[in-house]
N, C-alpha and C positions, 0 to 999 in steps of 0.2 A: 504494500499500499504505499502510495506516495504522499507523505504527509505534507510536503510543500504545496503540492497542487490542491490537497484538500482544504488546507488553511486560506490559500489564495482564492479558491471558490467560495468559502465561507466569508472572506472578508467583502467579496463582490456582492453577496446576498445581504450582508449587514448594511453596507453602504447603500444599495438599492431600497432597503427597508427604511432606513433612516431618511433617505431624500423623499421618497413617496409618502412614507408614514408621517413624518413631520413636515415635510416641506409643502405639501399640498394645504394643509390647515394653516400654516404660516403665511402662505401666499394668499389665502383668503383673508386672514386678519390684516395684512398689509392692505389688501383692496378695500377693505370696509374702512379702515383708518384712514386711508389717504383720500377716498372718496366723499367721506361724510362730511368734512369741515367742522365748523361750529355754530353755534346759534347766531353769532355776531359776524362771523366771516364764513360765508358759504364757500364750498370747493370751487376752484377755478377750473379753468379749461384744461390745463396740464394735468391737475391732480384727477380730474375725471376720466381723462385719457389713460392715465396710469392705472387707475382702478379698473377701467374698461379692460385693459391689456392683462391684469392679474386675473380677472374673472373669464377672460378668453382663454388664457392657458389652462385654468382649472377645467373648463369645459372640453377642451381639446384632449386633456389628460383622462377625464372621464370617458369620453368617446372612444379613445385609443384603447382603454382598458376594456370597456364592453366588446370592442370588435376583436381584441385578443382573446378574450374568453370564449366568444362565439366563433372563434376562426374555423374550427372544424365543420361546424353546422353550415357556416357560410360557403365553405368549399363543397361540401356534400350536396346541398340543394342548389347553389347558384354558380358553382364552379370559380368562385371568387377567391383567390389565393392572395390575399392583401399583404402578408407578411412574408411571402416566399417560403413557407414552411411546410406546406402540405403536399406539394407536388413532389418533393424530394422524398417523401416517406411513403 
């Protein structure tokens, strides 16, 4: 058993878990905070644009996640190989 490869793979999984597990909620919090403004100073155009981009990234991550989960069904019923993983197998 190659422990170096095993720990390298484990590190990759942990990094992905931290990025996706904590990164998406943090991005949501940033989007809400930047886009909210205050009662006396409403959010400007730049802040609203940054907030919109944060929420667009979150929506894209959710959509890609759903497509990844359903990739086998999409390939079976529609022959859509979106990620290039089904035709090889």
